[in-house]
MARBA-17307 format. One record per residue (C-alpha): residue number from 1; x, y, z. Coordinates in Angstrom, 3 decimals. Layout:
% residues N
+------+----------+----------+----------+
! zake !        X !        Y !        Z !
+------+----------+----------+----------+
!  NUM !        X !        Y !        Z !
...
+------+----------+----------+----------+
//
This chain:
% residues 263
+------+----------+----------+----------+
! zake !        X !        Y !        Z !
+------+----------+----------+----------+
!    1 !    4.865 !  -81.401 !   -3.925 !
!    2 !    1.850 !  -82.899 !   -2.134 !
!    3 !   -0.724 !  -85.209 !   -4.376 !
!    4 !   -3.086 !  -82.739 !   -8.765 !
!    5 !   -6.642 !  -82.576 !   -9.077 !
!    6 !   -8.570 !  -84.290 !   -9.220 !
!    7 !   -7.563 !  -84.705 !   -6.218 !
!    8 !   -4.350 !  -85.501 !   -7.626 !
!    9 !   -3.259 !  -81.815 !   -6.524 !
!   10 !   -3.111 !  -83.733 !   -2.985 !
!   11 !   -0.616 !  -86.207 !   -4.500 !
!   12 !    1.464 !  -83.672 !   -6.503 !
!   13 !    2.445 !  -81.219 !   -3.773 !
!   14 !    3.838 !  -83.430 !   -1.729 !
!   15 !    6.531 !  -84.664 !   -3.988 !
!   16 !    8.746 !  -81.360 !   -3.566 !
!   17 !   11.576 !  -83.002 !   -6.143 !
!   18 !    8.888 !  -82.178 !   -8.244 !
!   19 !    7.885 !  -79.486 !   -9.739 !
!   20 !    6.032 !  -78.481 !  -12.491 !
!   21 !    4.812 !  -75.798 !  -18.839 !
!   22 !    3.936 !  -76.608 !  -24.597 !
!   23 !    2.836 !  -75.534 !  -28.080 !
!   24 !   -0.040 !  -76.356 !  -30.367 !
!   25 !   -2.799 !  -75.559 !  -32.629 !
!   26 !   -3.660 !  -71.907 !  -31.990 !
!   27 !   -6.998 !  -71.431 !  -30.268 !
!   28 !   -9.577 !  -69.752 !  -32.626 !
!   29 !  -10.410 !  -66.575 !  -31.731 !
!   30 !  -12.603 !  -65.787 !  -28.766 !
!   31 !  -13.408 !  -63.181 !  -26.349 !
!   32 !  -11.801 !  -63.561 !  -23.167 !
!   33 !  -15.343 !  -64.584 !  -21.667 !
!   34 !  -16.276 !  -67.182 !  -24.331 !
!   35 !  -12.222 !  -68.384 !  -23.922 !
!   36 !  -13.470 !  -68.921 !  -19.738 !
!   37 !  -17.120 !  -70.628 !  -20.918 !
!   38 !  -15.128 !  -72.748 !  -23.545 !
!   39 !  -12.540 !  -74.354 !  -20.738 !
!   40 !  -15.637 !  -74.172 !  -17.877 !
!   41 !  -17.231 !  -76.313 !  -20.267 !
!   42 !  -14.254 !  -78.900 !  -21.073 !
!   43 !  -13.279 !  -78.969 !  -17.071 !
!   44 !  -16.800 !  -79.761 !  -16.300 !
!   45 !  -16.935 !  -82.796 !  -18.714 !
!   46 !  -13.760 !  -83.834 !  -16.854 !
!   47 !  -15.567 !  -83.269 !  -13.356 !
!   48 !  -18.499 !  -85.415 !  -14.577 !
!   49 !  -16.735 !  -87.922 !  -16.207 !
!   50 !  -13.734 !  -88.424 !  -13.212 !
!   51 !  -15.998 !  -88.563 !  -10.497 !
!   52 !  -14.676 !  -85.607 !   -8.739 !
!   53 !  -18.034 !  -84.162 !   -8.375 !
!   54 !  -19.602 !  -87.312 !   -6.678 !
!   55 !  -16.781 !  -87.439 !   -4.529 !
!   56 !  -17.508 !  -84.460 !   -3.043 !
!   57 !  -20.504 !  -86.095 !   -1.363 !
!   58 !  -18.930 !  -89.429 !   -0.773 !
!   59 !  -15.499 !  -89.753 !   -0.279 !
!   60 !  -13.509 !  -87.805 !    2.257 !
!   61 !  -10.120 !  -89.235 !    3.237 !
!   62 !   -7.803 !  -91.628 !    0.788 !
!   63 !   -4.864 !  -93.592 !    1.544 !
!   64 !   -2.321 !  -94.117 !   -1.799 !
!   65 !    0.144 !  -96.843 !   -1.594 !
!   66 !    3.118 !  -96.955 !   -4.028 !
!   67 !    6.650 !  -96.843 !   -5.124 !
!   68 !    8.833 !  -93.785 !   -5.948 !
!   69 !   11.721 !  -94.097 !   -8.446 !
!   70 !   14.037 !  -91.379 !   -9.703 !
!   71 !   15.131 !  -92.830 !  -12.946 !
!   72 !   18.004 !  -90.435 !  -13.695 !
!   73 !   19.767 !  -91.420 !  -10.785 !
!   74 !   18.739 !  -94.915 !   -9.937 !
!   75 !   17.292 !  -94.141 !   -6.676 !
!   76 !   13.516 !  -95.784 !   -5.534 !
!   77 !   11.564 !  -96.357 !   -2.351 !
!   78 !    7.963 !  -96.655 !   -1.128 !
!   79 !    5.402 !  -93.721 !   -0.859 !
!   80 !    2.352 !  -93.291 !    1.049 !
!   81 !   -0.200 !  -90.717 !    0.463 !
!   82 !   -2.727 !  -89.721 !    3.009 !
!   83 !   -5.617 !  -87.396 !    2.363 !
!   84 !   -8.252 !  -86.157 !    4.910 !
!   85 !  -11.242 !  -83.403 !    3.880 !
!   86 !  -11.400 !  -80.602 !    3.748 !
!   87 !   -7.371 !  -79.916 !    3.419 !
!   88 !   -5.210 !  -82.109 !    5.074 !
!   89 !   -2.128 !  -84.030 !    3.097 !
!   90 !    0.866 !  -86.073 !    4.203 !
!   91 !    3.508 !  -87.682 !    2.269 !
!   92 !    6.050 !  -90.197 !    3.397 !
!   93 !    8.578 !  -91.633 !    1.223 !
!   94 !   11.020 !  -93.906 !    2.373 !
!   95 !   13.705 !  -93.849 !    0.007 !
!   96 !   16.983 !  -96.524 !    0.189 !
!   97 !   20.281 !  -94.616 !    0.879 !
!   98 !   18.598 !  -91.492 !    1.718 !
!   99 !   15.972 !  -91.892 !    4.379 !
!  100 !   12.483 !  -90.890 !    5.155 !
!  101 !   11.167 !  -87.829 !    3.565 !
!  102 !    7.985 !  -86.127 !    4.857 !
!  103 !    5.833 !  -83.264 !    3.482 !
!  104 !    2.624 !  -82.450 !    4.955 !
!  105 !   -0.059 !  -79.803 !    5.788 !
!  106 !   -1.997 !  -79.538 !    8.703 !
!  107 !   -4.657 !  -77.036 !    7.599 !
!  108 !   -2.656 !  -74.093 !    8.659 !
!  109 !    1.288 !  -75.338 !    8.602 !
!  110 !    2.914 !  -76.698 !    5.675 !
!  111 !    6.153 !  -78.663 !    6.506 !
!  112 !    8.620 !  -80.642 !    5.539 !
!  113 !   10.897 !  -82.925 !    7.416 !
!  114 !   14.293 !  -84.696 !    5.483 !
!  115 !   17.342 !  -86.197 !    6.794 !
!  116 !   19.562 !  -83.931 !    4.736 !
!  117 !   18.218 !  -80.576 !    5.541 !
!  118 !   16.081 !  -81.006 !    8.506 !
!  119 !   12.972 !  -79.431 !    8.920 !
!  120 !   10.913 !  -76.379 !    7.430 !
!  121 !    8.254 !  -74.567 !    6.872 !
!  122 !    6.932 !  -73.278 !    3.265 !
!  123 !    6.030 !  -69.421 !    3.079 !
!  124 !    4.884 !  -67.509 !    0.343 !
!  125 !    4.127 !  -68.623 !   -3.275 !
!  126 !    5.184 !  -72.240 !   -2.333 !
!  127 !    3.095 !  -72.061 !    0.846 !
!  128 !   -0.315 !  -70.842 !   -1.347 !
!  129 !    0.254 !  -73.363 !   -3.739 !
!  130 !    0.233 !  -75.967 !   -1.040 !
!  131 !   -2.757 !  -74.875 !    0.367 !
!  132 !   -4.392 !  -74.795 !   -3.071 !
!  133 !   -3.377 !  -78.325 !   -3.641 !
!  134 !   -4.033 !  -79.384 !   -0.371 !
!  135 !   -7.643 !  -78.947 !   -0.672 !
!  136 !   -9.376 !  -82.786 !   -1.040 !
!  137 !  -11.863 !  -81.126 !   -3.541 !
!  138 !   -9.373 !  -79.275 !   -5.647 !
!  139 !  -10.807 !  -79.761 !   -8.785 !
!  140 !  -14.232 !  -79.192 !   -7.915 !
!  141 !  -13.280 !  -76.446 !   -6.611 !
!  142 !  -11.252 !  -74.897 !   -9.340 !
!  143 !  -13.211 !  -71.352 !  -10.316 !
!  144 !  -12.187 !  -70.493 !   -6.446 !
!  145 !   -8.439 !  -71.317 !   -7.181 !
!  146 !   -8.071 !  -70.460 !  -10.224 !
!  147 !  -10.282 !  -67.226 !  -10.789 !
!  148 !   -9.269 !  -66.942 !  -14.551 !
!  149 !   -9.258 !  -69.764 !  -16.953 !
!  150 !   -8.667 !  -69.662 !  -20.620 !
!  151 !   -8.930 !  -72.008 !  -23.774 !
!  152 !   -5.738 !  -72.344 !  -25.820 !
!  153 !   -7.021 !  -74.855 !  -28.335 !
!  154 !   -5.910 !  -78.512 !  -29.220 !
!  155 !   -2.510 !  -80.053 !  -28.618 !
!  156 !   -1.169 !  -83.388 !  -29.106 !
!  157 !    0.167 !  -85.108 !  -25.891 !
!  158 !    1.344 !  -88.691 !  -25.777 !
!  159 !   -0.497 !  -89.352 !  -29.056 !
!  160 !   -3.620 !  -88.281 !  -27.375 !
!  161 !   -5.754 !  -85.072 !  -28.912 !
!  162 !   -6.484 !  -82.515 !  -25.878 !
!  163 !   -7.851 !  -79.624 !  -24.899 !
!  164 !   -5.291 !  -77.130 !  -23.484 !
!  165 !   -6.407 !  -74.833 !  -21.010 !
!  166 !   -4.307 !  -72.062 !  -18.987 !
!  167 !   -5.415 !  -71.633 !  -15.471 !
!  168 !   -4.302 !  -68.507 !  -13.436 !
!  169 !   -4.291 !  -68.972 !   -9.790 !
!  170 !   -5.118 !  -66.429 !   -7.111 !
!  171 !   -0.862 !  -66.289 !   -6.542 !
!  172 !    1.459 !  -67.561 !   -8.800 !
!  173 !    2.606 !  -68.305 !  -12.309 !
!  174 !   -0.216 !  -69.574 !  -14.370 !
!  175 !   -0.566 !  -73.538 !  -15.057 !
!  176 !   -1.494 !  -75.730 !  -17.898 !
!  177 !   -4.126 !  -78.426 !  -18.088 !
!  178 !   -4.533 !  -80.895 !  -20.933 !
!  179 !   -7.494 !  -82.693 !  -20.774 !
!  180 !   -8.152 !  -85.646 !  -23.376 !
!  181 !  -10.725 !  -85.295 !  -25.838 !
!  182 !  -11.328 !  -88.493 !  -26.293 !
!  183 !  -12.135 !  -89.695 !  -22.796 !
!  184 !  -12.387 !  -86.417 !  -21.125 !
!  185 !   -9.661 !  -87.025 !  -18.132 !
!  186 !   -6.724 !  -84.743 !  -17.482 !
!  187 !   -3.896 !  -86.473 !  -18.972 !
!  188 !   -0.946 !  -83.544 !  -17.983 !
!  189 !   -0.529 !  -80.472 !  -15.570 !
!  190 !    2.540 !  -78.074 !  -16.299 !
!  191 !    3.435 !  -75.191 !  -13.464 !
!  192 !    6.403 !  -73.882 !  -12.230 !
!  193 !    7.062 !  -74.814 !   -8.459 !
!  194 !    8.230 !  -72.109 !   -6.659 !
!  195 !   11.287 !  -73.999 !   -4.360 !
!  196 !   13.760 !  -72.377 !   -1.975 !
!  197 !   16.223 !  -73.421 !   -4.499 !
!  198 !   14.703 !  -71.176 !   -7.154 !
!  199 !   11.470 !  -71.955 !   -9.451 !
!  200 !   11.616 !  -75.237 !  -11.348 !
!  201 !    8.809 !  -75.946 !  -14.295 !
!  202 !    8.100 !  -79.368 !  -14.732 !
!  203 !    5.588 !  -81.364 !  -16.912 !
!  204 !    3.443 !  -84.293 !  -14.919 !
!  205 !    1.575 !  -86.683 !  -16.489 !
!  206 !   -1.428 !  -88.471 !  -15.146 !
!  207 !   -1.659 !  -91.992 !  -16.624 !
!  208 !   -3.317 !  -95.697 !  -16.079 !
!  209 !   -6.137 !  -94.097 !  -14.519 !
!  210 !   -8.468 !  -96.444 !  -12.595 !
!  211 !  -11.671 !  -96.018 !  -10.929 !
!  212 !  -11.448 !  -96.215 !   -7.259 !
!  213 !  -14.899 !  -96.436 !   -5.690 !
!  214 !  -16.400 !  -94.282 !   -8.118 !
!  215 !  -13.532 !  -91.572 !   -8.549 !
!  216 !  -11.270 !  -92.079 !  -11.888 !
!  217 !   -7.377 !  -92.214 !  -10.187 !
!  218 !   -4.241 !  -92.415 !  -12.374 !
!  219 !   -2.315 !  -95.040 !  -10.608 !
!  220 !    1.212 !  -93.510 !  -12.250 !
!  221 !    2.284 !  -90.231 !  -12.485 !
!  222 !    5.118 !  -89.224 !  -13.979 !
!  223 !    7.018 !  -85.929 !  -13.212 !
!  224 !    9.574 !  -84.437 !  -15.736 !
!  225 !   11.794 !  -81.473 !  -14.753 !
!  226 !   15.276 !  -80.681 !  -15.363 !
!  227 !   16.465 !  -81.416 !  -11.611 !
!  228 !   14.987 !  -84.587 !  -10.814 !
!  229 !   12.335 !  -86.827 !  -12.603 !
!  230 !   10.079 !  -88.785 !  -10.622 !
!  231 !    7.822 !  -91.601 !  -11.482 !
!  232 !    5.031 !  -92.880 !   -8.670 !
!  233 !    3.245 !  -96.228 !   -9.323 !
!  234 !    0.516 !  -96.547 !   -6.622 !
!  235 !   -0.383 ! -100.344 !   -5.968 !
!  236 !   -3.270 !  -99.303 !   -4.197 !
!  237 !   -5.891 !  -96.704 !   -3.651 !
!  238 !   -8.264 !  -96.751 !   -1.031 !
!  239 !  -11.009 !  -94.175 !    0.521 !
!  240 !  -12.875 !  -93.285 !    3.399 !
!  241 !  -10.303 !  -94.763 !    5.651 !
!  242 !   -9.780 !  -93.440 !    9.509 !
!  243 !   -7.183 !  -91.038 !    9.842 !
!  244 !   -5.969 !  -89.275 !   12.692 !
!  245 !   -5.613 !  -85.560 !   12.609 !
!  246 !   -2.423 !  -85.836 !   14.641 !
!  247 !   -0.318 !  -87.317 !   11.605 !
!  248 !   -0.609 !  -83.988 !    9.703 !
!  249 !    0.624 !  -81.460 !   12.410 !
!  250 !    3.728 !  -80.459 !   12.225 !
!  251 !    6.937 !  -81.797 !   14.727 !
!  252 !    6.995 !  -78.297 !   15.938 !
!  253 !    3.472 !  -77.949 !   17.288 !
!  254 !    3.664 !  -81.846 !   18.430 !
!  255 !    5.902 !  -81.712 !   21.293 !
!  256 !    8.482 !  -79.733 !   23.402 !
!  257 !   11.743 !  -80.655 !   21.750 !
!  258 !   13.276 !  -77.909 !   19.865 !
!  259 !   12.462 !  -77.702 !   16.046 !
!  260 !   15.363 !  -75.534 !   14.135 !
!  261 !   13.524 !  -74.415 !   11.267 !
!  262 !   15.489 !  -73.834 !    7.876 !
!  263 !   14.691 !  -70.485 !    6.369 !
+------+----------+----------+----------+
//
């Protein structure tokens, strides 16, 4: 799952144990072109309010630190998320009783390393989702990643009136985005993650937004799914930090040691 969207997708992309589907007031009858135009208008407001458009000029990297909790099984740990334009991401999770889990994308290879299953590289739909979510400016580039968009009507999410949008990626299952009508911020994303264990539907809640260098960032991310619900609370978020590209490179490319790739 590397972290949305918003550059959230870079955060969320890395949380592999998280993956990401609602009903509400029906949309009024619109032609496909009208539905897409309405969806684009709503996303446009979100991009303006969140600072995502401004970030394309001013922000080139980000480092997020925080705590990761799996409330269902009482496990927690530290998390660091590194993101660098145009498309590099790395999440490191240090979980008590489990060890260090790393998930990253170096612009070509999406890889995962954990103490239980070892090293593996992503392929097919799992890889294409990581490529999409690793775009540092994914939200601003949404038309490239989601060539078809639809407005589905209104729905209440956590007591907030939202516009419900369905976005169709180039590859993979459609996603649902819920944008708060009052704040114009993205408050929930639903999707299906294509993992080796199978497809998993999840809901990602983006909460406690704070302004960080002109960009609105969710400081709390809750992932709800039937396998392993996860909560990530960020303690700090810094932009334009120096990050060496080597930290994103897969172990297989890094050195002469042999890496067993799990299929």
